[in-house]
MIKOLLUM-162033 format. One record per residue: y, z, x of N, C-alpha, C in turn; residue in one letter. Coordinates in steps of 0.02 Angstrom, whole numbers, padded with zeros to 5 digits, always signed. Example, Ala and Ser with C-alpha at 12.3 -4.5 7.8 and 13.67 -1.06 7.14 Angstrom:
BEGIN
-00284+00390+00660-00225+00390+00615-00165+00390+00660A-00112+00354+00642-00053+00357+00684+00002+00394+00645S
//
This chain:
BEGIN
+06586+06400+05104+06513+06397+05095+06492+06325+05086M+06438+06306+05120+06412+06237+05114+06377+06227+05048E+06387+06169+05018+06354+06152+04955+06313+06089+04963E+06256+06088+04928+06212+06030+04931+06233+05978+04879M+06235+05916+04899+06257+05862+04855+06199+05822+04825T+06140+05829+04854+06084+05788+04831+06083+05720+04862G+06129+05706+04908+06133+05641+04942+06111+05651+05014I+06060+05613+05034+06035+05617+05102+06072+05567+05146L+06110+05591+05195+06147+05544+05237+06100+05501+05279P+06119+05439+05290+06078+05394+05332+06097+05404+05404Q+06051+05433+05442+06063+05447+05513+06024+05400+05558T+05986+05355+05529+05947+05307+05568+05951+05239+05533S+05970+05188+05569+05977+05121+05540+05909+05086+05539T+05884+05067+05480+05820+05032+05478+05825+04962+05507P+05770+04938+05533+05769+04871+05564+05789+04818+05513Y+05772+04828+05450+05788+04778+05399+05863+04767+05391S+05903+04814+05417+05976+04807+05412+06008+04784+05478E+05968+04771+05528+05996+04752+05593+06038+04689+05589F+06018+04643+05545+06056+04580+05539+06128+04590+05519G+06143+04646+05486+06212+04661+05466+06253+04692+05523K+06219+04711+05577+06253+04750+05629+06249+04717+05698H+06239+04651+05700+06235+04617+05765+06300+04628+05804V+06293+04651+05867+06351+04665+05909+06379+04734+05899G+06352+04771+05852+06377+04839+05838+06329+04891+05868E+06356+04952+05876+06315+05007+05901+06287+05046+05842T+06221+05056+05843+06187+05093+05790+06142+05146+05821V+06115+05189+05778+06068+05241+05800+06003+05234+05761T+05948+05240+05796+05882+05242+05763+05845+05305+05783I+05801+05327+05739+05757+05383+05755+05685+05361+05745K+05641+05383+05790+05571+05365+05785+05532+05394+05842G+05471+05369+05850+05428+05391+05905+05419+05333+05954A+05417+05349+06017+05405+05297+06068+05332+05276+06063I+05323+05214+06043+05255+05188+06032+05226+05160+06097H+05268+05127+06136+05244+05096+06197+05302+05086+06246N+05288+05091+06309+05338+05078+06362+05310+05026+06409I+05348+04973+06419+05329+04922+06467+05383+04919+06521R+05368+04950+06577+05416+04955+06632+05412+04893+06676D+05469+04858+06682+05472+04797+06723+05512+04807+06787M+05513+04867+06812+05548+04889+06874+05624+04890+06865S+05657+04833+06854+05730+04834+06847+05752+04839+06775D+05707+04834+06728+05722+04846+06658+05656+04866+06624F+05661+04887+06561+05602+04911+06525+05608+04895+06451A+05551+04879+06421+05547+04873+06348+05519+04939+06321F+05554+04968+06274+05531+05029+06241+05523+05013+06167I+05462+05016+06143+05447+05001+06074+05448+05066+06034I+05490+05068+05984+05498+05129+05944+05464+05119+05876V+05423+05166+05857+05387+05164+05794+05425+05205+05742R+05447+05171+05689+05478+05206+05633+05428+05209+05577T+05449+05229+05518+05402+05240+05463+05361+05179+05445A+05391+05120+05454+05355+05059+05432+05363+05002+05482R+05401+05012+05536+05418+04957+05580+05408+04975+05653E+05403+04925+05695+05407+04933+05767+05471+04898+05790L+05515+04935+05823+05579+04908+05845+05579+04902+05921I+05594+04842+05945+05597+04831+06017+05665+04851+06044Q+05665+04898+06090+05726+04919+06124+05721+04899+06198C+05778+04883+06227+05779+04860+06297+05823+04906+06337V+05795+04930+06392+05835+04971+06438+05850+04930+06501Y+05913+04933+06522+05933+04903+06586+05997+04937+06610S+06001+04953+06674+06064+04981+06701+06123+04933+06693P+06108+04870+06679+06160+04820+06671+06205+04834+06612E+06177+04863+06558+06218+04877+06499+06214+04950+06477F+06192+04993+06522+06187+05064+06503+06201+05109+06562S+06239+05162+06550+06250+05213+06601+06193+05264+06600D+06153+05262+06547+06096+05308+06541+06044+05290+06595Y+06012+05340+06623+05961+05328+06673+05893+05349+06646R+05848+05300+06641+05780+05312+06617+05744+05359+06665L+05709+05409+06639+05674+05457+06683+05604+05472+06656N+05569+05514+06692+05499+05528+06676+05490+05569+06612D+05546+05594+06583+05541+05631+06521+05531+05586+06460N+05546+05522+06471+05538+05473+06416+05466+05447+06420V+05423+05473+06375+05352+05455+06375+05331+05435+06305V+05276+05400+06301+05249+05380+06236+05234+05440+06193E+05246+05432+06128+05237+05482+06076+05293+05533+06072Q+05345+05526+06115+05404+05569+06109+05442+05550+06046S+05467+05599+06011+05512+05586+05955+05582+05580+05984A+05616+05525+05968+05680+05511+06002+05734+05489+05953V+05794+05495+05977+05853+05467+05943+05886+05421+05993K+05888+05357+05976+05914+05307+06023+05976+05274+05994I+06028+05271+06036+06089+05236+06018+06095+05173+06060T+06114+05118+06028+06119+05056+06066+06151+05001+06025G+06159+04943+06058+06191+04885+06025+06138+04837+06000K+06148+04816+05937+06102+04767+05907+06118+04698+05934V+06066+04663+05959+06075+04594+05983+06022+04550+05951V+06038+04487+05946+05993+04439+05916+05956+04402+05971K+05891+04390+05960+05853+04350+06008+05807+04304+05968S+05770+04262+06003+05724+04216+05970+05653+04228+05994E+05605+04218+05948+05535+04223+05967+05512+04155+05992T+05450+04153+06015+05423+04090+06041+05420+04036+05988R+05410+04055+05926+05407+04004+05873+05476+03986+05846D+05529+04012+05877+05596+03994+05857+05627+04037+05803G+05589+04084+05775+05617+04128+05723+05661+04182+05754S+05707+04206+05713+05755+04257+05738+05724+04326+05736E+05744+04367+05784+05726+04437+05783+05784+04476+05814R+05780+04540+05807+05834+04583+05834+05803+04636+05880Y+05842+04657+05928+05821+04712+05971+05881+04755+05986E+05868+04812+06016+05920+04861+06029+05929+04869+06104L+05989+04857+06128+06005+04870+06198+06023+04944+06204Q+05982+04981+06241+05988+05054+06242+06051+05077+06279I+06090+05120+06246+06146+05154+06278+06128+05226+06295H+06088+05257+06251+06069+05327+06263+06005+05344+06227N+05965+05388+06257+05903+05413+06226+05907+05489+06225I+05899+05516+06165+05896+05589+06157+05825+05607+06138E+05793+05649+06179+05725+05672+06165+05728+05728+06114I+05698+05716+06055+05697+05768+06003+05636+05813+06010L+05581+05785+06032+05522+05825+06049+05477+05782+06094S+05436+05816+06133+05393+05779+06180+05321+05804+06175A+05272+05759+06183+05202+05780+06182+05185+05820+06245P+05134+05861+06240+05112+05900+06298+05046+05874+06325V+05019+05821+06293+04957+05792+06317+04955+05718+06301A+04914+05682+06337+04905+05610+06325+04857+05602+06266V+04872+05559+06217+04826+05549+06161+04756+05531+06183P+04704+05556+06149+04635+05542+06169+04613+05470+06155P+04652+05434+06115+04637+05364+06098+04701+05324+06109V+04695+05265+06137+04752+05221+06146+04773+05193+06078V+04833+05207+06057+04855+05184+05991+04910+05131+05995I+04931+05114+06055+04985+05066+06063+04961+04994+06065S+04896+04983+06063+04869+04916+06059+04874+04890+05987K+04857+04826+05978+04861+04797+05911+04814+04832+05863K+04758+04855+05887+04712+04891+05844+04675+04943+05885Q+04647+04992+05850+04609+05045+05883+04541+05018+05905I+04527+05025+05968+04463+05001+05995+04419+05061+06013N+04386+05088+05963+04341+05143+05975+04292+05146+05916C+04239+05186+05923+04191+05195+05869+04225+05228+05809D+04197+05215+05750+04224+05245+05689+04226+05321+05694L+04173+05351+05722+04171+05424+05726+04227+05451+05770S+04243+05416+05824+04298+05436+05868+04364+05428+05832V+04371+05373+05796+04431+05360+05757+04443+05417+05708N+04391+05436+05671+04398+05488+05619+04407+05557+05650L+04375+05571+05706+04383+05636+05739+04456+05647+05761D+04490+05592+05776+04559+05596+05802+04609+05567+05752N+04595+05575+05687+04634+05542+05635+04709+05557+05637R+04731+05618+05651+04804+05629+05654+04839+05586+05707P+04800+05564+05757+04829+05521+05809+04817+05447+05793V+04756+05429+05774+04740+05359+05764+04778+05328+05705T+04796+05369+05657+04835+05343+05600+04905+05319+05621L+04926+05336+05681+04991+05313+05705+04990+05240+05726R+04931+05213+05737+04925+05142+05753+04950+05101+05694N+04992+05050+05705+05021+05012+05649+04970+04983+05601P+04913+04959+05625+04863+04932+05580+04829+04986+05539K+04815+05043+05571+04783+05097+05535+04829+05123+05480E+04892+05133+05495+04937+05160+05444+04951+05108+05390R+04947+05044+05406+04959+04991+05357+04906+04993+05302A+04845+05014+05319+04792+05020+05269+04815+05064+05212I+04846+05120+05229+04863+05169+05178+04931+05155+05145F+04970+05111+05176+05028+05084+05142+05005+05037+05086K+04954+04997+05102+04924+04954+05051+04895+04997+04995I+04862+05051+05014+04833+05095+04964+04887+05126+04920Q+04944+05141+04949+05001+05164+04910+05021+05111+04858E+05022+05048+04880+05040+04994+04834+04991+04987+04777G+04927+04996+04790+04876+04993+04737+04888+05047+04685I+04899+05108+04709+04911+05164+04662+04977+05154+04624Q+05026+05131+04660+05091+05119+04629+05085+05066+04574R+05049+05011+04589+05040+04959+04539+05003+04984+04478G+04951+05024+04489+04913+05055+04434+04959+05097+04391F+04999+05138+04423+05044+05183+04386+05099+05144+04349R+05130+05097+04382+05185+05060+04352+05162+05018+04292E+05105+04986+04300+05082+04943+04245+05064+04985+04184Y+05028+05039+04194+05009+05081+04137+05069+05115+04105L+05117+05136+04146+05178+05165+04119+05214+05114+04075T+05213+05051+04095+05246+04998+04056+05212+04988+03988S+05149+05010+03982+05112+05006+03919+05112+05073+03882L+05159+05116+03901+05168+05181+03867+05109+05229+03876N+05076+05225+03933+05027+05276+03951+05064+05336+03979F+05035+05395+03968+05062+05458+03995+05019+05481+04053T+05051+05498+04109+05014+05522+04167+04996+05595+04157E+04933+05613+04172+04909+05681+04163+04879+05707+04228I+04867+05772+04230+04832+05804+04286+04781+05853+04257H+04718+05836+04265+04665+05878+04237+04639+05926+04290S+04608+05982+04268+04582+06032+04317+04523+06004+04356P+04517+06028+04417+04462+06007+04460+04408+06060+04466K+04416+06117+04434+04365+06168+04429+04344+06171+04356I+04281+06153+04343+04259+06144+04274+04197+06185+04259N+04185+06195+04194+04128+06235+04172+04063+06197+04175F+04066+06130+04176+04006+06089+04179+04023+06021+04207A+03972+05983+04227+03983+05915+04251+03997+05868+04194G+04042+05821+04205+04062+05775+04152+04009+05722+04138A+03968+05707+04187+03921+05651+04180+03851+05674+04157E+03842+05740+04151+03777+05764+04127+03722+05761+04180G+03739+05749+04242+03690+05744+04296+03689+05807+04338G+03654+05803+04393+03647+05861+04437+03688+05855+04501T+03721+05798+04510+03756+05786+04574+03826+05815+04572N+03829+05881+04565+03893+05916+04563+03894+05972+04615V+03954+05988+04639+03962+06043+04686+03971+06108+04647F+03930+06157+04661+03934+06222+04628+03981+06268+04667K+04018+06309+04630+04063+06358+04660+04049+06426+04629L+04056+06478+04670+04055+06547+04645+04127+06563+04624D+04138+06567+04560+04206+06577+04533+04210+06646+04502Y+04226+06695+04544+04231+06765+04521+04166+06786+04487F+04110+06769+04518+04046+06790+04491+04014+06742+04442G+04050+06690+04423+04023+06639+04378+04012+06574+04416K+03964+06536+04394+03951+06471+04424+03993+06417+04388T+04034+06383+04427+04073+06327+04400+04063+06267+04447V+04096+06212+04430+04082+06150+04466+04147+06114+04482Y+04147+06080+04540+04202+06034+04556+04196+05972+04513L+04253+05947+04491+04253+05892+04442+04224+05828+04471A+04175+05800+04435+04149+05733+04450+04197+05679+04425Q+04235+05698+04374+04275+05649+04338+04323+05687+04292S+04381+05657+04276+04425+05687+04226+04405+05668+04155P+04345+05641+04147+04325+05609+04084+04336+05651+04022Q+04310+05712+04022+04313+05753+03961+04385+05771+03943L+04427+05779+03994+04496+05798+03981+04539+05739+03959Y+04528+05682+03989+04568+05625+03968+04549+05604+03897K+04485+05613+03878+04467+05601+03808+04501+05650+03761Q+04503+05713+03781+04535+05764+03739+04608+05750+03727A+04639+05714+03774+04711+05701+03768+04727+05636+03733L+04676+05597+03715+04690+05536+03677+04722+05552+03609V+04697+05602+03570+04732+05617+03507+04802+05647+03517P+04817+05668+03578+04882+05697+03593+04932+05643+03611V+04915+05602+03661+04962+05551+03687+04941+05479+03671Y+04882+05470+03647+04852+05404+03631+04830+05366+03692E+04873+05364+03744+04855+05328+03806+04872+05372+03866R+04823+05385+03909+04834+05428+03967+04802+05398+04029V+04829+05419+04087+04798+05399+04150+04806+05454+04202F+04764+05451+04253+04766+05500+04307+04744+05467+04372E+04777+05486+04427+04757+05466+04494+04744+05530+04532I+04681+05545+04548+04665+05611+04577+04597+05610+04610A+04584+05660+04652+04517+05664+04684+04463+05685+04636P+04403+05659+04648+04343+05682+04613+04289+05695+04665V+04237+05732+04644+04189+05757+04692+04118+05742+04668F+04077+05713+04712+04008+05697+04696+03963+05726+04749R+03917+05769+04729+03871+05801+04777+03810+05757+04788A+03821+05696+04808+03768+05648+04819+03748+05647+04893E+03684+05647+04907+03660+05649+04976+03653+05579+05005H+03702+05537+04990+03702+05469+05016+03742+05467+05080H+03712+05442+05132+03748+05432+05195+03751+05357+05208D+03788+05323+05165+03792+05250+05169+03863+05228+05184T+03872+05164+05194+03938+05137+05209+03983+05133+05148S+03956+05147+05089+03996+05140+05028+04004+05204+04987R+03980+05261+05014+03983+05323+04977+04026+05376+05012H+04065+05411+04973+04102+05470+04994+04088+05526+04946L+04093+05588+04969+04082+05645+04924+04147+05669+04891N+04203+05647+04919+04267+05657+04886+04305+05591+04891E+04327+05567+04834+04366+05505+04835+04419+05506+04781Y+04463+05458+04783+04517+05455+04733+04496+05408+04677I+04497+05435+04617+04481+05396+04558+04544+05382+04518S+04552+05320+04500+04608+05299+04457+04580+05288+04387M+04596+05333+04342+04566+05332+04275+04619+05319+04222D+04597+05287+04168+04638+05286+04108+04594+05289+04046F+04623+05312+03992+04590+05317+03927+04640+05296+03874E+04618+05256+03826+04664+05232+03775+04632+05235+03706M+04673+05254+03656+04649+05262+03588+04667+05203+03544G+04636+05204+03484+04647+05153+03433+04630+05083+03458F+04575+05079+03497+04552+05014+03520+04512+04980+03464I+04513+04915+03464+04473+04876+03417+04405+04858+03447D+04402+04856+03513+04340+04839+03548+04345+04864+03619S+04287+04872+03650+04288+04893+03721+04318+04838+03765F+04324+04777+03739+04356+04724+03777+04431+04738+03786T+04460+04780+03742+04531+04799+03752+04540+04832+03820D+04491+04873+03840+04494+04909+03903+04490+04858+03961I+04446+04810+03955+04438+04760+04007+04501+04717+04013M+04533+04704+03958+04596+04665+03961+04651+04704+03996N+04654+04770+03983+04704+04811+04018+04689+04813+04093V+04626+04820+04112+04611+04820+04184+04628+04753+04216E+04615+04699+04181+04634+04633+04208+04709+04630+04221T+04748+04656+04173+04821+04658+04182+04841+04702+04240G+04808+04759+04248+04822+04804+04305+04811+04768+04371I+04754+04735+04377+04737+04703+04441+04784+04645+04456L+04803+04607+04405+04853+04554+04415+04917+04584+04442K+04940+04638+04411+05003+04670+04431+04998+04697+04502Y+04943+04729+04518+04934+04757+04586+04938+04703+04638I+04901+04649+04627+04898+04595+04678+04966+04562+04686M+05003+04553+04632+05070+04524+04637+05118+04572+04673E+05111+04637+04659+05153+04687+04692+05141+04688+04767L+05078+04686+04787+05061+04686+04859+05090+04624+04893L+05085+04567+04859+05110+04505+04888+05186+04507+04898T+05221+04536+04850+05295+04536+04852+05323+04592+04895K+05298+04652+04886+05332+04710+04916+05294+04742+04974E+05235+04717+04989+05197+04743+05046+05178+04686+05093Y+05220+04635+05095+05207+04576+05136+05196+04592+05210A+05235+04638+05241+05223+04654+05312+05152+04680+05324P+05128+04723+05279+05061+04751+05288+05007+04698+05272E+05020+04657+05222+04973+04604+05205+04965+04556+05264V+05021+04540+05296+05019+04495+05354+04986+04528+05414E+05003+04590+05426+04975+04626+05484+04899+04632+05478L+04875+04646+05418+04803+04656+05408+04766+04592+05388L+04804+04537+05382+04774+04472+05365+04733+04478+05301K+04764+04505+05249+04729+04517+05186+04727+04454+05144I+04669+04438+05119+04661+04383+05072+04671+04410+05002D+04732+04405+04976+04748+04431+04910+04718+04386+04857I+04675+04412+04813+04645+04369+04762+04695+04346+04710P+04687+04285+04688+04728+04258+04633+04690+04270+04568K+04722+04303+04521+04688+04320+04458+04723+04285+04400I+04687+04244+04365+04710+04216+04302+04672+04249+04245N+04607+04240+04245+04563+04275+04199+04505+04302+04239T+04468+04348+04209+04408+04375+04241+04348+04360+04196I+04297+04326+04221+04239+04309+04180+04197+04370+04164P+04158+04364+04111+04114+04418+04089+04043+04392+04081C+03994+04434+04095+03924+04417+04083+03888+04481+04061I+03841+04474+04014+03803+04532+03992+03752+04552+04046K+03738+04616+04049+03691+04643+04099+03624+04607+04095F+03598+04598+04035+03532+04566+04026+03532+04496+04057K+03584+04458+04043+03588+04389+04070+03596+04389+04145D+03637+04435+04170+03647+04440+04243+03582+04460+04278A+03545+04507+04248+03482+04530+04278+03431+04474+04279K+03426+04436+04225+03380+04380+04223+03396+04328+04278E+03460+04316+04288+03481+04269+04339+03463+04295+04409M+03473+04359+04420+03456+04389+04485+03381+04385+04498C+03340+04399+04447+03268+04398+04455+03244+04328+04473V+03276+04277+04444+03257+04208+04459+03276+04188+04530K+03333+04212+04554+03360+04189+04618+03340+04233+04677K+03325+04296+04664+03310+04342+04719+03238+04366+04715L+03212+04389+04770+03144+04413+04772+03143+04489+04773K+03086+04517+04752+03071+04588+04757+03121+04632+04720N+03143+04610+04662+03187+04651+04620+03142+04700+04582I+03152+04765+04594+03109+04816+04565+03144+04858+04512T+03209+04867+04517+03246+04908+04469+03274+04863+04414D+03244+04868+04355+03266+04826+04299+03318+04861+04256M+03337+04922+04274+03385+04959+04234+03455+04959+04264K+03461+04936+04327+03526+04935+04360+03523+04881+04414D+03579+04871+04449+03581+04821+04502+03572+04853+04570F+03537+04818+04613+03534+04837+04683+03591+04802+04720E+03610+04827+04779+03667+04798+04815+03662+04723+04825P+03602+04697+04840+03596+04625+04851+03607+04586+04787E+03592+04617+04730+03606+04584+04666+03681+04580+04653E+03716+04634+04667+03789+04634+04659+03820+04581+04704E+03795+04576+04765+03822+04526+04812+03809+04456+04785A+03748+04444+04759+03732+04379+04730+03778+04362+04672F+03789+04411+04627+03833+04399+04570+03904+04386+04591L+03926+04418+04644+03993+04405+04670+04001+04333+04693G+03950+04308+04729+03952+04239+04752+03948+04190+04693K+03907+04208+04644+03900+04166+04584+03967+04160+04547W+04002+04215+04538+04066+04214+04503+04117+04172+04541A+04115+04176+04607+04161+04136+04647+04146+04062+04641K+04082+04044+04642+04063+03974+04638+04075+03945+04568Q+04058+03983+04517+04062+03958+04448+04132+03961+04419Q+04170+04013+04436+04234+04024+04403+04292+04031+04452F+04277+04024+04517+04328+04035+04569+04362+04103+04560N+04321+04152+04543+04346+04220+04530+04316+04269+04580S+04358+04312+04608+04334+04366+04652+04308+04425+04611D+04319+04423+04546+04301+04479+04502+04251+04455+04449F+04209+04501+04427+04162+04487+04373+04148+04550+04333L+04159+04546+04267+04140+04600+04222+04067+04591+04202F+04027+04644+04209+03959+04645+04183+03959+04696+04126V+03937+04674+04067+03943+04715+04007+03874+04733+03978T+03876+04779+03929+03816+04797+03890+03760+04825+03934H+03777+04875+03974+03725+04908+04014+03679+04948+03969Y+03618+04960+03993+03568+04996+03955+03592+05067+03939L+03577+05089+03878+03598+05155+03855+03571+05210+03900S+03510+05203+03923+03479+05255+03964+03512+05262+04033K+03554+05214+04053+03587+05217+04118+03661+05234+04113K+03685+05250+04054+03755+05266+04045+03764+05338+04022R+03822+05369+04035+03833+05439+04017+03827+05452+03942P+03819+05515+03924+03805+05534+03855+03862+05518+03806F+03921+05510+03832+03978+05497+03787+03989+05422+03774Y+03947+05379+03803+03956+05307+03796+03929+05284+03728T+03967+05243+03693+03946+05219+03628+03893+05165+03635M+03839+05172+03596+03788+05121+03593+03812+05062+03551D+03786+05005+03566+03804+04944+03528+03771+04948+03459D+03810+04946+03405+03780+04950+03337+03730+04894+03324P+03739+04838+03357+03693+04782+03346+03630+04786+03389D+03632+04829+03440+03575+04837+03485+03580+04905+03519D+03552+04958+03488+03560+05026+03513+03532+05038+03583P+03493+04991+03609+03466+04999+03677+03518+04986+03731D+03574+04955+03711+03628+04941+03759+03692+04973+03735V+03741+04977+03780+03803+05012+03765+03863+04964+03767T+03916+04987+03736+03980+04950+03738+04016+04972+03802L+03987+04952+03858+04012+04974+03923+04014+04916+03971S+04043+04928+04030+04049+04875+04080+04057+04905+04150F+04041+04865+04199+04061+04876+04268+04102+04817+04290D+04147+04828+04338+04184+04772+04367+04161+04765+04440L+04138+04705+04456+04119+04689+04525+04177+04652+04558L+04193+04672+04619+04245+04638+04658+04213+04614+04723F+04209+04547+04729+04177+04516+04787+04109+04546+04802R+04072+04559+04749+04003+04580+04756+03991+04654+04765G+04039+04695+04746+04028+04767+04748+04061+04799+04688I+04028+04848+04658+04054+04881+04598+04112+04926+04615E+04168+04918+04580+04226+04960+04592+04247+04999+04530I+04222+04980+04472+04243+05010+04409+04184+05020+04362T+04183+05076+04326+04139+05086+04269+04182+05107+04210S+04166+05080+04152+04205+05097+04093+04170+05078+04030G+04203+05091+03974+04175+05072+03910+04204+05111+03852G+04177+05098+03794+04199+05134+03733+04161+05200+03728Q+04196+05251+03704+04167+05317+03698+04147+05331+03625R+04101+05377+03616+04084+05399+03548+04141+05442+03522I+04167+05426+03463+04221+05467+03435+04199+05505+03373H+04140+05490+03346+04114+05523+03287+04075+05586+03307D+04090+05642+03274+04060+05706+03292+03985+05705+03284Y+03961+05685+03227+03888+05686+03215+03851+05639+03262N+03881+05582+03275+03850+05534+03320+03844+05563+03391M+03897+05598+03413+03896+05626+03480+03846+05683+03486Q+03843+05727+03436+03795+05782+03437+03723+05755+03436V+03712+05705+03395+03645+05676+03391+03623+05647+03457E+03669+05612+03492+03651+05582+03556+03639+05635+03609K+03679+05688+03607+03667+05743+03655+03597+05772+03646M+03578+05784+03583+03512+05813+03570+03456+05765+03592K+03468+05702+03579+03418+05651+03598+03408+05650+03673R+03461+05665+03711+03457+05665+03783+03436+05733+03812L+03419+05780+03768+03397+05845+03790+03453+05892+03810G+03515+05877+03789+03572+05918+03804+03584+05969+03748M+03615+06024+03764+03631+06076+03715+03704+06069+03695N+03719+06046+03634+03788+06037+03613+03830+06101+03617P+03798+06159+03612+03835+06222+03614+03868+06232+03682E+03840+06203+03734+03869+06209+03801+03931+06165+03809E+03943+06122+03760+04000+06076+03763+04047+06088+03704F+04053+06151+03684+04092+06168+03625+04165+06145+03631E+04196+06157+03689+04267+06137+03696+04274+06061+03698T+04226+06027+03730+04229+05954+03731+04223+05926+03660Y+04178+05954+03620+04166+05929+03553+04222+05944+03504L+04271+05985+03525+04331+05993+03483+04364+05926+03470M+04361+05883+03520+04390+05816+03514+04362+05782+03452L+04296+05783+03445+04263+05747+03391+04266+05787+03325H+04259+05852+03330+04256+05895+03271+04319+05892+03230K+04376+05887+03265+04440+05888+03231+04473+05819+03228Y+04434+05768+03240+04458+05700+03229+04483+05665+03292G+04453+05608+03307+04474+05568+03365+04473+05494+03345A+04522+05456+03370+04522+05384+03356+04471+05347+03399P+04452+05287+03380+04411+05247+03426+04446+05241+03493P+04410+05253+03547+04443+05253+03612+04394+05236+03667H+04422+05222+03726+04381+05207+03784+04425+05205+03846G+04393+05197+03902+04431+05197+03965+04386+05180+04023G+04411+05194+04082+04374+05176+04143+04396+05219+04201L+04356+05215+04254+04373+05246+04318+04366+05193+04373G+04417+05188+04415+04420+05138+04468+04424+05174+04535L+04377+05160+04579+04376+05193+04645+04427+05163+04692G+04476+05203+04712+04530+05178+04754+04505+05156+04823L+04463+05196+04854+04440+05179+04921+04395+05117+04921E+04353+05111+04870+04310+05052+04867+04351+04988+04857R+04401+04992+04814+04443+04934+04803+04479+04916+04868L+04507+04966+04902+04541+04954+04966+04494+04925+05017T+04435+04954+05022+04384+04932+05070+04369+04858+05062M+04357+04838+05001+04337+04769+04991+04396+04721+04993H+04453+04744+04974+04513+04702+04978+04528+04686+05051L+04518+04735+05095+04534+04727+05166+04474+04701+05207L+04417+04693+05174+04360+04665+05209+04325+04713+05256G+04329+04779+05243+04296+04828+05285+04222+04832+05268F+04182+04851+05316+04111+04860+05305+04093+04932+05290K+04141+04977+05298+04128+05048+05286+04187+05078+05249N+04173+05113+05194+04225+05141+05152+04267+05194+05188V+04240+05223+05242+04277+05275+05278+04340+05248+05310R+04341+05184+05327+04402+05154+05353+04458+05155+05301Y+04439+05158+05237+04487+05156+05182+04502+05225+05154A+04480+05277+05189+04494+05346+05169+04534+05379+05225S+04591+05408+05207+04635+05436+05259+04600+05491+05298M+04569+05538+05262+04531+05592+05293+04465+05598+05254F+04416+05556+05269+04356+05552+05228+04314+05616+05229P+04282+05627+05172+04235+05682+05164+04168+05653+05142R+04117+05661+05186+04050+05639+05169+04002+05695+05185D+03937+05681+05184+03888+05736+05194+03891+05766+05263I+03923+05732+05310+03927+05757+05379+03997+05777+05401N+04048+05760+05363+04116+05768+05388+04160+05808+05340R+04188+05862+05366+04238+05901+05328+04300+05913+05371V+04305+05882+05429+04363+05886+05473+04381+05816+05497T+04441+05803+05521+04497+05851+05522+04527+05857+05451P
//
């Protein structure tokens, strides 16, 4: 009887190991990305999980005969000899002289979009309609390898600070933010809502684990059809207890971002180079109070009408200001007005009109909201009543406060927005693998 050992045998040699096998015969598995037939020989580019490997076919060194069954997008197993060659700039590279090609599976149709070029040349809507195919393009898939690195950095850094990873429910009895922009569901005859945020649950777990984080989808029923809004996106959240100030949260986020950018530089260099990413250098991140930032915007910009929040052009202006004044791609804006922050946000004891909260702007666009939470039961109930909320509807949430909670706070960081702005995209949908907006629920 066969027994499983837990060891996966290596049946395909990665390109990164070709240097160890020059002159030797190896086997690779992948998909045929492109074929360039030169009549008496051919270049066959094979796409593996992270690489493109150049293979060369010629009757001169192979008894195998290339035929019409070998087409682009076929899954293949190729055996051949590793040889060293030089690029035009004199750097070394390796290629495979083909001895044999085994077709593992073959497509039955030509892809609707050409994916073998350096980048996809089609409208965004066409790209998204054909996402299972367009993601095979090396640049398209590199976007989400970078996104993997961002999530990985977030997770690794917080784990190093003894945070516990959690998974909160996405079907909830009420919206976490106290607003109306929630998706309603018929749940066995009862009305429930898709989670806007893991906020109430991560707060509940602060007295349990002290420090928690989650990377998961959240849902916003907002009727925005803009280049920066999605109705389902990935939120990277953390909550931490026993803080001395809401600045503790900002310091942790600064550390997270430093770690992420260093990780991308070191371990995602191929994708960084392919996408020509300008990785920001982070030493410190400057801070400015909302009131001061708003006054500066009013002086420099015209027709500012919303004095309670920032308009996109104000965020863009502040991003440029931070770069010019501090050489920083990031800017914390603190002490937002109480009337513009969620019910659980702690007001500033020195000025109850503002909160101990912040947003983080990255190159002129908001990617994070966070702050200190109310941990006192009476204070939380009083604020709920002041806002016209019924505390009885939040009985389970108020268990946190009723039975004792330490001073705590946290934040939510939008993964797609961070990716979008890091890569210089003009539309957040490029940074979502399968985006969901007011018009799109497929593929």
